[in-house]
C-alpha positions in Angstrom: 84.1 -18.4 200.2 80.8 -19.4 201.5 79.6 -22.8 202.1 77.9 -24.2 198.8 76.9 -27.4 199.5 73.3 -26.4 200.5 72.8 -24.2 197.1 74.4 -27.4 195.2 72.3 -30.0 196.8 69.4 -28.3 196.1 70.0 -28.0 192.7 70.7 -31.4 192.7 67.4 -32.1 194.1 65.8 -31.0 190.8 68.2 -31.4 187.9 70.1 -34.8 188.9 70.8 -36.5 185.9 69.1 -40.2 185.9 71.4 -43.1 185.1 70.6 -46.7 185.3 73.0 -47.1 188.7 71.5 -43.9 190.1 69.3 -43.6 193.2 67.9 -40.2 192.6 67.6 -37.9 195.7 64.2 -38.1 196.3 64.4 -42.2 196.4 67.7 -41.6 199.0 66.1 -39.5 201.2 63.5 -42.1 201.3 65.8 -44.5 202.6 66.5 -46.6 199.3 70.4 -47.1 199.5 72.5 -47.5 196.1 73.8 -51.1 194.9 77.1 -50.7 195.8 78.1 -53.3 192.5 76.1 -51.1 190.3 78.4 -47.7 191.5 81.6 -49.7 191.3 80.7 -51.1 187.8 79.7 -47.5 186.6 82.8 -45.7 188.1 84.9 -48.3 186.4 83.9 -48.3 182.8 83.4 -44.5 183.3 87.1 -43.9 183.8 87.5 -42.0 180.1 84.5 -42.7 178.9 81.4 -40.8 178.7 77.8 -41.5 180.3 76.3 -42.0 177.1 78.7 -44.7 175.7 78.2 -46.3 178.9 74.7 -46.6 179.9 74.1 -49.3 177.2 77.3 -51.2 178.7 76.0 -51.1 182.4 72.4 -52.8 181.5 74.2 -55.2 179.5 77.0 -56.1 182.0 74.1 -55.8 185.0 71.7 -58.3 183.3 74.2 -60.8 182.3 75.7 -60.5 185.4 73.5 -59.4 188.2 76.2 -59.3 191.0 79.5 -59.2 191.7 79.6 -62.9 192.7 77.8 -63.7 189.2 80.6 -61.7 187.3 83.4 -63.2 189.9 82.7 -66.4 188.3 82.2 -65.3 184.7 84.7 -66.7 181.9 87.4 -64.4 180.9 86.7 -64.8 177.3 82.2 -63.7 177.5 84.1 -60.4 180.0 85.9 -59.3 177.5 83.8 -59.5 174.8 81.1 -58.2 176.2 83.3 -55.3 177.2 84.6 -54.8 173.1 84.5 -52.0 171.8 84.2 -49.6 175.0 88.2 -49.2 174.8 90.9 -49.2 177.5 90.7 -52.9 178.1 93.0 -53.3 180.9 89.8 -51.8 182.6 87.7 -55.3 182.1 91.0 -57.3 183.2 91.2 -55.2 186.2 87.2 -55.6 187.1 87.7 -59.6 186.9 90.3 -59.6 189.5 88.6 -57.0 191.5 85.3 -58.7 191.9 87.4 -62.0 192.7 89.2 -60.7 195.5 85.7 -58.7 197.2 84.5 -62.4 196.8 87.7 -64.0 198.0 88.6 -61.6 200.4 85.2 -59.6 201.8 82.7 -62.6 201.0 81.1 -60.8 198.3 80.9 -57.6 199.7 81.4 -54.3 198.8 84.2 -52.9 202.0 82.7 -49.3 202.7 86.0 -47.4 203.6 88.5 -45.4 201.4 91.5 -47.5 202.2 90.0 -51.0 202.2 88.3 -50.0 198.6 91.7 -48.2 197.4 93.8 -52.3 198.3 91.4 -54.0 195.8 92.4 -54.4 192.3 92.0 -52.1 189.3 90.5 -48.9 191.9 92.4 -46.0 192.4 91.9 -42.9 194.2 88.7 -41.2 192.4 87.2 -44.7 191.8 87.8 -45.5 195.6 86.3 -41.8 196.6 83.7 -42.4 194.8 82.2 -45.4 195.4 82.8 -45.2 199.4 80.9 -41.5 198.8 77.9 -42.2 196.6 77.5 -46.0 197.4 78.3 -45.5 201.5 77.7 -41.7 201.7 81.0 -41.8 203.1 82.7 -38.0 203.4 85.1 -38.8 200.4 86.5 -36.3 198.2 86.0 -37.1 194.2 87.9 -35.2 192.3 87.6 -35.8 188.4 87.4 -33.6 185.3 84.4 -32.5 185.8 85.2 -31.3 189.5 88.8 -30.0 188.3 86.8 -27.8 186.0 84.5 -26.4 188.8 87.0 -25.8 191.3 89.7 -24.0 188.4 86.6 -21.6 188.0 85.4 -21.4 191.5 88.2 -20.3 192.2 89.5 -18.1 189.2 93.0 -20.7 189.7 95.0 -20.2 186.4 97.5 -23.0 187.2 98.1 -25.3 184.7 96.7 -29.0 184.7 97.9 -31.5 185.3 100.6 -30.3 188.0 97.3 -28.0 189.4 95.8 -31.6 190.3 96.6 -31.2 194.0 95.8 -27.5 194.5 92.1 -28.7 192.7 91.7 -31.3 195.1 92.7 -29.1 198.1 89.9 -26.9 197.0 87.2 -29.8 196.4 88.3 -30.6 200.3 87.2 -27.4 201.3 83.9 -28.5 200.4 83.1 -32.1 200.9 80.1 -32.2 202.6 79.5 -34.1 205.8 76.0 -35.1 205.3 74.6 -36.7 201.8 78.0 -37.5 200.8 76.9 -39.3 198.2 74.5 -36.7 196.9 77.1 -34.1 197.0 79.5 -36.3 195.0 77.5 -36.6 192.3 75.7 -33.1 192.4 79.2 -31.6 192.2 80.7 -33.8 189.2 76.9 -33.4 187.4 77.0 -29.4 187.7 80.4 -29.7 185.7 78.7 -31.8 183.2 75.8 -30.0 182.5 76.6 -26.1 183.3 80.0 -25.5 184.1 80.9 -27.1 180.6 84.1 -26.9 178.8 82.7 -24.9 176.3 79.8 -21.7 176.9 79.2 -22.7 180.5 75.7 -21.8 180.9 76.8 -19.7 184.4 73.3 -17.3 184.0 71.4 -20.8 185.6 74.7 -21.9 187.8 73.5 -22.2 191.3 77.2 -21.0 192.2 77.2 -18.0 190.2 77.4 -15.9 192.9 80.4 -17.6 194.6 82.2 -18.3 191.2 85.6 -15.7 190.7 86.4 -16.7 187.7 83.0 -15.1 186.3 83.4 -12.2 188.2 86.8 -12.1 186.3 85.4 -13.2 182.9 87.7 -15.7 182.4 85.6 -18.5 183.2 85.8 -19.9 179.4 89.4 -20.0 180.0 90.1 -22.4 182.7 91.1 -25.0 183.7 94.7 -24.2 181.3 96.1 -27.1 179.9 99.9 -27.6 179.5 100.2 -28.7 176.0 100.4 -32.4 174.9 103.0 -33.4 173.0 101.6 -34.6 169.6 100.9 -38.4 169.4 103.3 -40.5 167.6 101.8 -42.8 164.8 103.2 -46.8 164.5 101.9 -49.2 162.0 101.1 -52.6 161.5 99.5 -55.4 159.6 96.4 -57.5 160.0 96.0 -61.1 158.9 92.5 -61.8 158.1 92.0 -65.2 157.0 89.2 -67.7 156.5 89.1 -71.4 156.3 87.7 -73.4 153.2 84.5 -74.0 155.0 84.3 -70.2 156.2 85.5 -70.5 159.8 87.9 -67.2 160.8 91.6 -67.2 162.1 91.5 -65.2 165.4 93.5 -65.5 168.5 93.7 -63.9 171.7 96.2 -61.3 172.4 99.1 -61.8 175.2 96.9 -60.7 179.0 99.5 -57.6 179.3 100.1 -54.9 176.8 97.7 -53.2 174.4 94.1 -54.8 173.8 95.6 -57.6 176.3 93.2 -60.4 176.7 91.4 -59.9 173.7 89.8 -61.9 170.8 91.3 -60.1 167.4 92.7 -60.8 164.0 96.9 -61.8 164.9 99.0 -59.0 163.7 102.5 -57.7 163.2 104.1 -55.7 166.3 103.0 -51.8 166.2 105.7 -49.7 165.5 107.4 -47.8 162.8 108.4 -50.4 160.3 105.9 -53.5 161.2 108.0 -56.8 159.8 105.9 -59.6 158.3 104.5 -62.4 160.9 101.9 -64.3 158.7 100.3 -66.4 161.1 100.4 -69.1 157.6 102.3 -69.1 154.5 99.6 -68.3 151.3 98.9 -65.8 148.5 97.9 -62.8 150.6 96.2 -60.0 149.4 96.9 -57.0 150.2 93.4 -54.3 150.5 94.2 -50.8 149.2 92.4 -49.4 152.5 93.9 -49.3 155.9 92.3 -49.6 159.1 92.7 -46.8 161.4 92.6 -45.7 165.0 93.7 -43.1 168.0 94.9 -44.8 171.5 95.8 -43.0 174.5 99.2 -42.5 173.4 99.4 -42.9 169.9 97.8 -43.3 166.5 97.5 -46.8 164.3 97.4 -47.3 160.6 96.7 -51.1 160.2 97.4 -52.6 156.5 94.7 -55.2 156.0 96.0 -58.8 154.5 93.5 -61.4 153.3 93.5 -64.8 152.7 91.1 -67.8 151.8 93.3 -70.9 153.4 93.7 -74.0 151.8 92.4 -77.0 153.0 95.3 -78.7 154.3 96.8 -74.8 156.1 98.5 -76.0 159.5 98.6 -72.0 161.0 101.0 -71.4 163.5 99.2 -68.9 165.7 95.5 -68.4 166.6 92.5 -70.4 166.5 89.2 -71.0 164.4 86.1 -69.8 165.1 82.9 -70.8 163.1 81.4 -68.3 161.1 78.3 -68.9 162.9 80.1 -68.6 166.5 81.6 -65.8 165.2 80.5 -62.0 166.1 82.5 -58.9 164.8 81.1 -57.2 167.6 82.9 -59.2 170.2 86.2 -57.2 168.6 87.9 -54.3 170.1 87.2 -51.7 168.0 90.4 -51.0 165.6 90.1 -54.9 165.3 86.2 -53.9 163.8 87.6 -51.6 161.6 90.1 -54.3 159.8 87.3 -56.9 159.5 84.9 -54.3 157.8 87.4 -53.3 155.4 88.1 -57.6 154.6 84.4 -59.0 155.3 83.0 -58.0 152.1 85.9 -59.3 149.8 86.5 -62.0 152.2 83.1 -63.7 151.8 83.2 -63.2 147.8 86.4 -65.4 147.8 
């Protein structure tokens, strides 16, 4: 197969997507360098999340914490609240760990090499490769879902994912550019996101049309193959949403480890097949007829919602009160926001 670098970079020079963290190819050629902090932040946020969902979060974070030093000194609760709604909350905890490691161990300057980056908390092989390539023009090979799809079709390889990952990495390494490495890494990802899409790829306008073996074979729409996933189980739980007599809300910070770790939320039971009642305070709890439903990576969750207005002398065994004028539902994880939506109207009238 011919070298695809020139064709892909020529296409990218014209069709690169504008993003808050990206230096456009014309500016990069003129000597404008990417901000490693902005690149790192975007790559962490983009893990299992779409560009459309990340744009506003990225702008918010860089406005509140413009540098890695600012983020390293941020209050954990403030960062977790700003992350709320983006999901996969371990990323936010690792974000803080990584920022603090960069300040403590690297004087607030991002290391440039793949090996140094991957040694930082929360940075895996893909993220290390992406940062070193995009921010520092190191010829590191990026392999995300978009690149896997491009390589599967380019070579017409029906090996199913995830077993095919090493195979697709080998293909991607063959084409990793030694020049304009950052632009090339973004170009191949943009190609997968905008042209070589999962459904109905726009092959007619693809810069690699002549090189694509799947296009020649007519198999492009069927690739990459994937090993069927097992059905997700369904778990159950109870969310306890209570207000004090003066209107404050009873919330708790979840343990650092585990799902939604470190996030603010309603007291709940364990999430399993048969949750036992673990009320944070005794009282005549009212169960709402509707349930809060949410899907995580590995399971579906159905939360029954119990509500209560507390007596003046109530002494909860769990949680702490947040005054109504200090409480922002948007600071809660999505599943907790769903429970709040069900409970709020009724609680405000009790």
